[in-house]
C-alpha positions as CSV (number, residue, x, y, z in Angstrom):
1,M,14.8,24.3,33.1
2,M,18.6,23.3,32.5
3,M,17.4,21.6,29.5
4,C,15.7,24.6,28.3
5,Q,18.7,26.2,28.1
6,D,21.0,23.8,26.0
7,P,21.6,25.6,22.8
8,E,21.8,21.9,21.6
9,F,18.4,21.0,22.6
10,Q,16.8,24.6,21.5
11,K,18.1,23.9,18.0
12,L,16.7,20.3,18.3
13,F,13.1,21.8,19.3
14,K,13.0,24.9,16.9
15,A,13.3,22.1,13.9
16,V,10.9,20.2,15.5
17,W,8.7,22.8,15.3
18,K,9.7,24.2,11.9
19,A,8.8,20.5,10.5
20,S,5.6,20.6,12.5
21,Q,5.1,24.1,10.6
22,E,5.4,22.2,7.6
23,S,3.4,18.9,8.2
24,V,0.3,21.7,8.3
25,K,1.3,23.6,5.1
26,W,1.7,19.7,3.2
27,Q,-1.6,18.4,4.8
28,K,-3.8,21.4,3.9
29,V,-2.1,21.2,0.2
30,M,-3.2,17.5,0.2
31,A,-6.7,18.5,2.0
32,D,-7.2,20.8,-1.3
33,C,-6.2,18.5,-4.1
34,S,-8.5,15.3,-2.5
35,R,-11.2,18.3,-2.8
36,T,-10.7,19.9,-6.3
37,A,-10.3,16.0,-7.7
38,L,-13.5,15.3,-5.6
39,E,-15.5,18.4,-7.0
40,M,-14.5,17.3,-10.9
41,G,-15.8,13.6,-10.0
42,F,-12.5,11.2,-9.2
43,P,-12.7,10.0,-5.9
44,P,-9.3,10.7,-3.9
45,L,-7.1,8.0,-3.0
46,G,-7.1,9.5,0.5
47,G,-10.6,7.3,1.9
48,G,-10.2,4.2,4.8
49,V,-6.7,3.3,6.4
50,T,-6.4,-0.3,7.3
51,L,-4.5,-3.0,8.0
52,A,-4.9,-6.9,7.5
53,P,-5.6,-8.6,10.8
54,F,-2.6,-10.1,11.1
55,D,-0.7,-7.3,10.7
56,T,-2.8,-5.6,13.5
57,V,-1.5,-8.6,15.4
58,A,1.8,-7.8,14.4
59,D,2.1,-4.3,14.1
60,M,-0.3,-3.0,16.8
61,L,-0.7,-5.5,19.8
62,R,2.0,-8.8,20.1
63,G,4.9,-7.1,17.7
64,T,7.0,-9.2,15.2
65,H,8.7,-11.4,17.7
66,G,5.4,-11.9,19.3
67,S,3.3,-12.9,16.0
68,V,5.6,-15.1,14.8
69,M,5.8,-17.1,18.3
70,D,2.6,-17.0,18.5
71,M,1.8,-18.9,15.6
72,F,3.4,-22.1,17.1
73,R,2.8,-21.9,20.9
74,Q,-0.6,-21.0,20.6
75,P,-1.9,-21.3,16.5
76,D,-5.8,-21.7,17.9
77,K,-5.9,-18.6,20.5
78,L,-4.2,-16.1,17.2
79,L,-6.6,-17.8,14.9
80,E,-9.9,-16.3,17.4
81,A,-8.6,-13.3,17.9
82,L,-8.0,-12.9,14.0
83,E,-11.3,-13.2,13.5
84,V,-12.8,-10.7,16.4
85,I,-10.4,-8.2,14.8
86,T,-12.0,-8.8,11.3
87,K,-15.1,-7.6,12.0
88,R,-14.3,-4.5,13.5
89,T,-11.8,-3.7,11.1
90,I,-14.8,-3.7,8.0
91,E,-16.7,-1.4,10.8
92,S,-13.5,1.1,10.3
93,A,-12.6,1.2,7.1
94,V,-15.9,1.2,5.3
95,G,-16.8,4.2,8.0
96,M,-13.7,6.2,7.5
97,A,-14.3,5.8,3.4
98,N,-17.7,6.9,4.0
99,M,-16.6,10.1,6.2
100,A,-13.9,11.2,3.3
101,R,-16.3,10.5,0.3
102,S,-13.6,7.9,-0.7
103,P,-14.6,4.4,-1.9
104,V,-10.8,3.9,-1.2
105,V,-9.6,1.5,1.3
106,F,-5.9,1.8,1.6
107,V,-4.1,-1.2,3.2
108,P,-0.5,-1.7,3.5
109,M,1.0,-5.3,4.1
110,H,3.9,-5.6,6.0
111,K,4.6,-8.9,7.4
112,V,3.8,-11.1,4.3
113,D,5.8,-11.5,1.7
114,D,7.6,-14.8,0.5
115,S,10.4,-13.6,3.0
116,F,8.5,-13.7,6.4
117,M,6.5,-16.6,6.7
118,S,5.7,-19.8,5.0
119,L,3.0,-20.5,2.1
120,K,1.9,-22.4,4.4
121,Q,1.3,-19.9,7.2
122,F,0.3,-17.6,4.6
123,E,-3.0,-19.9,3.8
124,K,-3.7,-20.2,7.8
125,F,-3.1,-17.0,9.7
126,Y,-3.1,-14.6,7.3
127,W,-5.7,-14.9,3.4
128,P,-8.6,-16.0,5.4
129,T,-9.8,-13.1,7.7
130,F,-7.7,-10.6,5.1
131,R,-10.1,-12.4,2.5
132,K,-13.3,-11.8,4.9
133,L,-12.0,-8.1,5.4
134,L,-11.4,-7.2,1.9
135,L,-14.9,-8.9,0.6
136,G,-16.5,-6.5,3.6
137,C,-15.1,-3.4,2.6
138,I,-16.2,-5.0,-1.0
139,N,-20.3,-5.5,0.1
140,E,-20.0,-2.4,1.1
141,G,-19.0,-0.5,-1.8
142,C,-15.3,0.6,-1.4
143,V,-12.4,-0.1,-3.5
144,P,-9.5,-2.1,-1.3
145,M,-5.9,-0.5,-2.3
146,M,-3.0,-2.8,-0.9
147,V,0.9,-2.3,-1.1
148,I,2.3,-4.9,-0.9
149,D,5.8,-4.6,1.0
150,G,8.3,-7.0,-0.3
151,S,7.5,-9.3,-2.8
152,Y,5.0,-11.9,-4.0
153,N,6.8,-14.0,-6.1
154,D,5.1,-17.6,-5.1
155,A,1.9,-19.5,-5.2
156,R,0.2,-16.2,-3.1
157,L,-0.2,-14.3,-6.3
158,E,-2.7,-17.2,-7.2
159,I,-4.5,-17.2,-4.2
160,I,-4.6,-13.3,-3.9
161,S,-6.7,-13.7,-7.6
162,D,-9.9,-15.6,-5.7
163,L,-11.7,-12.2,-4.9
164,P,-14.6,-10.9,-7.3
165,R,-13.6,-8.9,-10.6
166,A,-12.2,-5.4,-11.0
167,S,-12.4,-5.0,-7.0
168,V,-9.3,-4.1,-5.9
169,V,-6.2,-2.5,-6.7
170,W,-2.7,-4.7,-5.8
171,T,0.5,-1.8,-5.4
172,M,3.7,-3.7,-6.0
173,E,6.7,-3.2,-4.8
174,K,9.5,-5.6,-5.4
175,T,6.7,-8.6,-7.2
176,D,8.0,-9.2,-10.9
177,M,5.3,-7.0,-12.6
178,F,4.9,-9.0,-15.3
179,K,4.2,-12.6,-13.9
180,A,1.7,-10.2,-11.4
181,K,0.2,-9.3,-15.1
182,K,-0.6,-13.2,-16.0
183,I,-2.0,-13.8,-13.2
184,L,-3.9,-11.2,-11.8
185,G,-4.3,-9.5,-14.9
186,N,-8.0,-10.4,-15.6
187,S,-9.2,-10.4,-12.3
188,A,-7.7,-6.8,-10.6
189,C,-6.1,-3.8,-11.4
190,I,-2.5,-3.6,-10.5
191,A,0.0,-0.7,-10.0
192,G,3.5,-0.4,-9.5
193,N,6.5,-1.4,-9.3
194,V,9.3,1.7,-9.7
195,T,10.8,1.3,-6.4
196,A,12.2,3.4,-4.3
197,A,16.2,2.1,-5.1
198,Q,15.5,2.2,-8.5
199,L,14.4,5.9,-8.2
200,Y,17.3,6.6,-5.9
201,T,20.4,4.8,-8.2
202,L,19.1,4.9,-12.0
203,K,19.4,7.8,-14.3
204,P,16.9,9.4,-16.2
205,K,16.8,7.4,-19.7
206,D,17.2,3.7,-17.7
207,I,13.5,4.8,-15.7
208,K,11.9,6.1,-18.3
209,E,12.8,2.8,-20.1
210,Y,11.8,0.6,-17.6
211,C,8.2,2.5,-17.1
212,R,8.0,2.1,-20.7
213,K,8.1,-1.8,-20.5
214,L,6.0,-2.1,-17.5
215,I,3.0,0.4,-19.5
216,E,3.8,-1.4,-22.7
217,V,3.3,-5.1,-20.5
218,C,1.4,-4.3,-18.1
219,G,-1.2,-1.9,-19.4
220,E,-2.3,-4.3,-22.3
221,G,-5.7,-4.2,-21.9
222,G,-5.9,-1.9,-19.4
223,G,-6.2,-2.2,-15.5
224,F,-2.5,-0.9,-14.8
225,I,-1.1,2.4,-12.6
226,L,2.2,3.4,-13.2
227,T,3.8,4.1,-9.6
228,G,6.5,4.0,-7.5
229,G,6.8,0.7,-5.4
230,A,7.3,2.6,-1.8
231,S,7.5,6.2,-0.7
232,I,11.2,7.4,-1.2
233,D,12.6,9.9,1.1
234,K,14.8,11.5,-1.3
235,G,16.1,10.5,-4.8
236,N,16.5,12.5,-8.2
237,P,13.8,14.5,-8.7
238,D,14.9,13.5,-12.8
239,N,13.7,10.5,-12.4
240,L,10.4,11.2,-10.9
241,R,10.3,13.5,-14.0
242,A,10.8,10.6,-16.2
243,M,8.6,8.5,-14.6
244,T,5.8,11.3,-15.9
245,E,7.4,11.9,-19.0
246,A,6.8,7.7,-19.7
247,A,3.4,8.5,-18.6
248,M,2.0,11.1,-20.8
249,E,4.5,9.2,-23.8
250,Y,3.2,5.8,-23.6
251,G,0.6,5.5,-21.4
252,V,-2.1,6.4,-24.0
253,Y,-4.4,3.7,-25.7
């Protein structure tokens, strides 16, 4: 009870309450936008949400340190666990997509960029079960939409191209978009990658010029979505307007 009388605690509690009320407003707006889009024939992006099997282990079960140690100390048990997780993850992702009446399955990819694990580890621990997960969703009529946190600038781009044509969307954060276009452009949709750092530090004219180059190079022949590389907490609103202007001005066929 003494804590409740503390002015600083009261201030904190009021701030949390205010934030919760704003969250409710935001969720209502998002729901209204999704409903309107669905009525117009456009499936909302908010369908299913899932993780790659390895990320489920690393994020939810064993932590970053534990999952790294598992790759060395008990690789067979880790691989066995990934297989079990894969089957359950497919069922969950497809179920959420069906409930949301949207085929899109959002997949943030956390523990797999160039700096986190080697290519050999990626091929052994990450990609096999993740590919099974993606194919399981695709076979049920879903469209997996991945966000590659960090960068894929090595042979991983070649590896992930091994999926049915026009079945997935790869959103890039720091990956070389022009390299991704060359490797994935004929098989998958790619999206990105105006980074949070760019939106925070660059001038609107520089953002618009970068977006123009992305559209002209990555958008050639279709299969490109201009978007940010990751969500942002703060930045220059004029830079977001510059992105919109670039899309309206250059994003035409």
